[in-house]
C-alpha positions as CSV (number, residue, x, y, z in Angstrom):
1,M,0.0,0.0,0.0
2,T,3.1,2.3,0.2
3,C,5.5,1.4,-2.6
4,A,6.0,-1.0,-5.4
5,Y,9.4,-2.0,-6.6
6,F,10.0,-3.4,-10.1
7,D,12.8,-4.1,-12.6
8,V,15.3,-4.6,-9.7
9,T,18.7,-6.1,-10.5
10,V,21.7,-6.7,-8.2
11,T,24.8,-7.5,-10.2
12,P,27.3,-9.2,-10.0
13,T,26.5,-11.4,-7.0
14,V,30.1,-12.7,-6.5
15,I,32.9,-10.2,-6.2
16,A,36.3,-9.7,-4.5
17,V,37.0,-7.1,-1.8
18,G,37.2,-3.7,-3.5
19,E,35.1,-4.6,-6.5
20,P,31.7,-2.9,-7.3
21,V,28.1,-4.2,-7.1
22,T,25.5,-2.2,-9.0
23,I,21.9,-2.1,-7.8
24,T,19.3,-0.7,-10.2
25,G,15.5,-0.6,-10.4
26,K,12.4,1.5,-10.1
27,V,9.9,2.2,-7.4
28,R,6.5,3.8,-7.5
29,V,5.1,5.6,-4.5
30,L,1.5,4.4,-4.5
31,E,-1.5,6.7,-4.4
32,T,-2.9,4.3,-1.7
33,W,-0.4,5.5,0.9
34,P,-2.1,4.7,4.3
35,A,-3.7,7.7,6.0
36,H,-2.1,6.8,9.4
37,L,1.4,7.1,8.0
38,D,2.7,10.7,7.7
39,F,3.7,11.6,4.2
40,T,6.0,14.7,4.0
41,G,7.4,13.9,0.5
42,K,11.0,13.8,1.8
43,A,12.7,10.5,1.0
44,F,16.2,9.1,1.1
45,F,17.3,6.5,-1.4
46,A,20.0,4.1,-0.3
47,P,21.1,0.4,-0.4
48,T,20.7,-1.6,2.8
49,Y,23.0,-4.3,4.0
50,P,24.1,-5.8,7.4
51,G,26.6,-3.3,8.8
52,P,29.7,-1.6,7.3
53,V,30.5,-4.5,5.0
54,F,30.1,-2.4,1.8
55,A,31.0,1.2,0.9
56,L,28.6,3.4,-1.1
57,K,30.3,4.9,-4.1
58,D,27.5,6.4,-6.3
59,R,23.8,7.1,-5.9
60,W,21.5,8.3,-8.6
61,V,17.8,9.0,-8.7
62,N,16.1,9.6,-12.1
63,G,19.4,10.2,-13.8
64,E,20.6,12.8,-11.2
65,E,23.2,12.3,-8.6
66,A,21.6,12.2,-5.2
67,P,24.0,12.7,-2.2
68,G,21.1,13.6,0.1
69,S,17.4,13.4,0.4
70,V,15.0,14.1,-2.4
71,F,11.3,15.1,-2.6
72,V,8.9,12.6,-4.1
73,E,5.2,12.6,-4.8
74,K,2.4,10.0,-4.6
75,G,2.0,8.2,-7.9
76,G,5.6,9.1,-9.0
77,V,7.9,6.6,-10.5
78,Y,11.6,6.9,-9.5
79,E,14.5,5.0,-11.1
80,F,17.5,4.4,-8.8
81,K,21.1,3.3,-9.2
82,F,23.5,2.5,-6.5
83,V,27.2,1.4,-6.8
84,I,28.7,-0.2,-3.7
85,L,32.2,-1.6,-3.1
86,G,32.8,-4.8,-1.1
87,K,34.7,-4.2,2.1
88,E,34.5,-7.3,4.2
89,P,34.6,-10.9,3.0
90,G,31.3,-12.7,3.6
91,H,27.9,-13.6,2.3
92,Y,25.4,-10.7,2.6
93,H,21.9,-9.8,1.7
94,V,21.6,-6.6,-0.2
95,H,18.4,-4.6,-0.8
96,P,17.5,-1.2,-2.3
97,A,15.5,0.9,0.1
98,V,13.7,4.2,0.4
99,A,13.6,5.9,3.8
100,F,10.6,8.2,4.2
101,E,10.6,11.0,6.8
102,N,8.7,10.1,9.9
103,V,8.0,6.6,8.5
104,G,11.2,4.7,8.1
105,S,12.8,2.5,5.4
106,L,10.7,0.5,3.0
107,L,12.8,-2.3,1.5
108,G,12.8,-3.5,-2.1
109,P,13.7,-7.1,-3.2
110,G,17.1,-8.3,-2.2
111,E,19.8,-10.6,-3.4
112,W,22.6,-12.5,-1.8
113,V,26.1,-11.2,-2.6
114,T,29.3,-13.0,-1.9
115,V,32.4,-11.0,-1.2
116,K,35.6,-13.0,-1.5
117,P,39.0,-12.1,0.1
118,S,41.4,-10.1,-2.1
119,G,45.1,-10.0,-2.2
120,T,45.1,-6.3,-1.4
121,P,43.5,-4.4,1.4
122,F,40.3,-2.3,0.8
123,T,41.0,1.3,-0.4
124,F,38.6,4.1,-1.1
125,P,40.6,7.1,-2.4
126,V,38.7,10.4,-2.4
127,T,40.0,13.7,-3.9
128,L,39.1,16.7,-1.6
129,M,38.4,20.2,-2.9
130,S,41.9,21.2,-1.9
131,G,43.2,18.7,-4.4
132,M,44.6,16.3,-1.8
133,T,43.7,12.7,-2.1
134,V,42.9,10.7,1.0
135,D,42.1,7.0,1.6
136,L,38.8,7.0,3.7
137,P,39.3,3.6,5.4
138,T,42.7,4.7,6.9
139,Y,42.5,8.5,7.0
140,H,43.6,9.7,10.5
141,T,42.4,6.4,12.0
142,Q,45.2,6.3,14.6
143,F,44.5,9.8,15.9
144,I,40.7,9.1,16.0
145,W,41.2,5.9,17.9
146,W,43.7,7.2,20.5
147,F,41.8,10.4,21.1
148,N,38.5,8.6,21.7
149,F,40.2,5.9,23.8
150,A,41.7,8.6,26.1
151,L,38.3,10.2,26.6
152,F,36.9,6.7,27.2
153,V,39.4,6.2,30.0
154,V,38.3,9.5,31.6
155,G,34.7,8.3,31.5
156,V,35.6,4.9,33.0
157,V,37.5,6.6,35.9
158,W,34.5,8.8,36.6
159,M,32.1,5.8,36.5
160,L,34.3,3.6,38.8
161,W,34.8,6.4,41.3
162,W,31.1,6.7,41.9
163,T,30.1,3.0,41.7
164,L,32.8,1.0,43.6
165,A,33.0,2.5,47.1
166,H,30.5,5.4,47.3
167,R,27.2,5.2,49.2
168,T,25.4,6.9,46.3
169,V,25.1,3.4,44.7
170,T,25.9,0.9,47.4
171,N,23.3,2.4,49.8
172,L,20.5,3.6,47.6
173,A,18.0,3.3,50.5
174,V,19.9,6.1,52.3
175,T,20.5,8.2,49.2
176,A,16.9,8.1,48.2
177,Q,15.8,9.7,51.5
178,L,18.1,12.8,51.2
179,P,17.0,16.1,49.6
180,V,18.1,16.7,46.0
181,N,20.8,19.3,46.8
182,D,22.1,17.7,50.0
183,D,25.7,16.3,49.5
184,A,25.5,14.7,53.0
185,P,29.2,14.9,53.8
186,D,28.5,14.1,57.4
187,I,27.6,10.5,56.4
188,G,30.2,10.3,53.7
189,L,27.9,10.6,50.7
190,I,29.8,13.2,48.7
191,T,33.0,14.5,50.4
192,P,35.3,17.4,49.5
193,R,37.7,14.9,48.1
194,D,35.0,13.8,45.7
195,H,34.5,17.4,44.5
196,R,38.3,17.7,43.9
197,V,38.5,14.5,41.9
198,I,35.4,15.3,39.8
199,N,36.7,18.8,39.1
200,I,40.0,17.3,37.9
201,L,38.2,14.9,35.6
202,A,36.0,17.8,34.3
203,G,39.2,19.8,33.6
204,I,40.8,17.0,31.7
205,A,37.6,16.6,29.6
206,L,37.6,20.3,28.9
207,L,41.3,20.2,28.0
208,F,40.6,17.4,25.5
209,L,38.0,19.6,23.8
210,V,40.3,22.6,23.6
211,V,43.2,20.4,22.2
212,G,40.8,18.9,19.7
213,W,39.5,22.3,18.6
214,I,43.1,23.6,18.1
215,Y,44.2,20.5,16.3
216,A,41.2,20.6,13.9
217,T,41.8,24.4,13.3
218,H,45.4,23.8,12.5
219,Q,44.9,20.7,10.3
220,A,42.0,22.2,8.3
221,P,42.3,26.0,8.2
222,V,39.7,26.2,5.4
223,R,36.4,24.6,6.4
224,L,32.9,24.5,5.0
225,P,29.7,23.9,6.8
226,Q,28.0,20.6,6.4
227,Q,26.3,20.7,3.0
228,T,22.7,19.6,2.3
229,V,21.6,18.8,-1.2
230,W,17.9,18.5,-1.6
231,F,16.1,18.5,-4.9
232,T,12.9,17.3,-6.6
233,P,13.5,14.8,-9.4
234,K,10.9,14.8,-12.1
235,P,8.9,11.5,-11.9
236,L,9.0,9.1,-14.7
237,S,6.0,8.1,-16.7
238,S,4.0,5.0,-15.7
239,G,3.8,4.2,-19.5
240,D,1.3,4.6,-22.3
241,Q,-2.4,4.8,-21.6
242,L,-3.3,1.2,-22.4
243,A,-5.9,0.0,-19.9
244,E,-8.3,0.8,-17.1
245,A,-8.6,-1.7,-14.3
246,K,-11.1,-2.1,-11.4
247,S,-11.1,-4.6,-8.6
248,L,-14.4,-6.6,-8.1
249,S,-13.3,-8.7,-5.1
250,A,-10.3,-10.2,-3.4
251,T,-9.9,-13.1,-1.0
252,Y,-6.9,-14.4,0.9
253,D,-6.4,-17.8,2.5
254,D,-3.8,-17.5,5.2
255,A,-3.5,-21.2,5.6
256,T,-2.4,-21.8,2.0
257,R,-0.9,-18.3,1.4
258,S,-3.2,-17.8,-1.6
259,L,-4.6,-14.6,-2.9
260,E,-7.4,-14.5,-5.5
261,M,-8.6,-11.3,-7.1
262,K,-11.3,-10.7,-9.6
263,V,-10.7,-7.7,-11.9
264,T,-12.3,-6.0,-14.8
265,V,-9.9,-4.6,-17.4
266,K,-10.8,-2.4,-20.3
267,N,-8.4,-2.0,-23.3
268,I,-8.4,1.7,-24.2
269,S,-5.5,1.4,-26.7
270,Q,-5.5,0.6,-30.5
271,A,-3.9,-2.8,-30.2
272,P,-4.4,-6.0,-28.1
273,I,-2.9,-5.9,-24.6
274,T,-1.8,-8.7,-22.2
275,L,-1.4,-8.7,-18.5
276,R,2.2,-9.6,-17.7
277,S,2.7,-9.2,-14.0
278,Y,1.3,-8.0,-10.7
279,I,3.7,-6.0,-8.4
280,T,3.1,-5.3,-4.8
281,G,5.6,-4.1,-2.2
282,M,8.9,-5.8,-2.9
283,A,7.3,-8.8,-4.7
284,V,6.5,-9.4,-8.3
285,F,4.3,-12.2,-9.7
286,V,4.7,-13.0,-13.4
287,N,2.3,-14.4,-15.9
288,G,4.8,-16.7,-17.6
289,G,7.3,-19.5,-17.2
290,E,10.4,-19.9,-15.1
291,A,12.5,-17.9,-17.6
292,D,10.1,-14.9,-17.3
293,I,10.1,-15.1,-13.5
294,A,13.9,-15.2,-13.4
295,K,14.0,-12.0,-15.5
296,A,11.5,-10.2,-13.2
297,G,13.9,-9.6,-10.3
298,P,15.6,-11.3,-7.4
299,R,14.3,-14.9,-7.3
300,D,13.4,-15.0,-3.6
301,F,10.9,-12.2,-4.3
302,A,9.4,-13.3,-7.6
303,G,6.6,-15.8,-8.2
304,H,4.0,-17.1,-10.6
305,L,0.8,-15.3,-11.5
306,S,-2.1,-17.3,-12.8
307,V,-4.5,-15.3,-15.1
308,E,-7.9,-16.7,-16.2
309,P,-8.7,-16.3,-19.1
310,N,-5.1,-15.9,-20.2
311,A,-5.6,-14.3,-23.6
312,P,-5.0,-10.9,-25.1
313,I,-7.6,-8.2,-24.6
314,A,-8.8,-6.7,-27.9
315,P,-9.1,-2.9,-28.4
316,S,-12.2,-1.4,-26.6
317,E,-12.9,-4.8,-25.1
318,T,-13.7,-5.1,-21.4
319,K,-12.9,-8.5,-19.8
320,E,-13.2,-10.0,-16.3
321,L,-10.0,-11.7,-15.2
322,T,-9.3,-13.9,-12.2
323,L,-5.8,-13.5,-10.8
324,K,-4.5,-16.3,-8.5
325,I,-1.2,-16.2,-6.5
326,S,0.2,-18.6,-4.0
327,S,3.4,-17.6,-2.2
328,D,5.0,-17.6,1.3
329,I,6.1,-14.0,0.6
330,F,2.6,-12.8,1.6
331,N,3.3,-14.1,5.2
332,T,7.1,-13.6,5.6
333,E,7.0,-10.0,4.3
334,R,3.5,-9.3,5.7
335,I,2.2,-8.0,2.3
336,I,-1.4,-9.0,3.1
337,P,-2.4,-7.4,6.5
338,V,-4.8,-10.1,7.6
339,R,-4.4,-9.2,11.3
340,D,-4.6,-5.5,10.9
341,P,-7.8,-3.4,11.4
342,E,-7.7,-2.5,7.7
343,Q,-7.5,-5.5,5.4
344,F,-6.5,-3.9,2.2
345,T,-4.0,-4.6,-0.6
346,A,-2.6,-2.5,-3.5
347,G,-0.3,-3.1,-6.3
348,L,0.5,-2.5,-10.0
349,L,-0.8,-4.5,-13.0
350,R,1.7,-4.4,-15.8
351,F,0.3,-4.5,-19.3
352,D,2.1,-5.0,-22.6
353,Q,0.8,-3.9,-26.0
354,A,1.2,-6.4,-28.8
355,G,3.4,-5.3,-31.7
356,A,3.7,-1.6,-30.7
357,G,5.9,-2.4,-27.7
358,G,3.8,-0.2,-25.3
359,Q,3.7,-0.8,-21.6
360,Q,1.7,0.6,-18.7
361,M,1.6,0.2,-14.9
362,V,-2.0,0.4,-13.7
363,L,-2.8,0.8,-10.0
364,L,-5.1,-1.8,-8.5
365,S,-6.4,-1.6,-4.9
366,S,-8.9,-3.8,-3.2
367,N,-10.3,-4.7,0.2
368,V,-9.3,-8.3,1.1
369,V,-11.8,-10.8,2.6
370,P,-9.9,-13.6,4.6
371,T,-11.1,-17.1,3.9
372,G,-8.8,-19.0,6.2
373,Y,-6.5,-18.5,9.1
374,T,-3.5,-20.2,10.6
375,A,-3.5,-20.6,14.4
376,K,-1.8,-17.7,16.2
377,Y,-2.0,-17.4,20.0
378,M,0.3,-14.4,20.5
379,P,-0.1,-11.0,18.9
């Protein structure tokens, strides 16, 4: 009901450390965006993976470089491209994602990527505006490590001073009965020695801040404020005007993970059209064989779509179709909200035009009537 991803590719799926992986695809922000989710239009396109195992090199939205957030609109189609570099050897799941302000990240279909060890360490050289080239993985890492470690030691000393032998912690029953601003030196709660030690620790922390400020000023005499690049990419077209679709009914059997929809489709073009796929969330279901399903996107998020009758729709013809889908994706990715107050589904019907090569994505939304449940005793 929020977004629909399609034409997603993640290639290659086996690389060595330092080599690139390119993630491409398109996403449509659906007009059926739920009313209870705030929509400000501000979104951030980014790949998602488990931790700092890749480095993001390039990010593009609708042909424009997008280092920061962009503004999107409901019904808009946005094409993305990410280039990431393998950093750590391993086997990782990689997804495209769009993070919406006040909502969070909505993932697209993902693919497993294997990063093999390389004979050389990972490098990521970047040329600064001054003309100097630095390697991001190793740039000033020793200074950063030791500076933060020294401050960590100061914090540990402060923590141990108050927790090991002071009644503030070991005698909480006594401490809780004292007024807020009472040091209680007569019972040894906070003594003059404590004040001296804490003043010394505060002075050391302040000294670190001053030293760090002087060091940064000396090392980088020319500085720029943090830059923010926001823009509004022009949405792509959803395709030629080929068809109009309306949902008649939809049922979902939670026990068999089966969705059945009855739809009327009218061909408003000048040539026969065929329903090729149904796209909802991160999943795509294809009216075709295994080869067609493999081309539709990452295999774990693609499945078969049964269309009855499965025949082209002639120009100006209106035909009632029955769409049937059976997939565990409905349950694992919670695409069908069978236990939510609003049992509703939305997606895109993808039509192809015979001969002319036209294509259109038509929004289809429908209330869902559950016909079967699996046992569930906890919310």
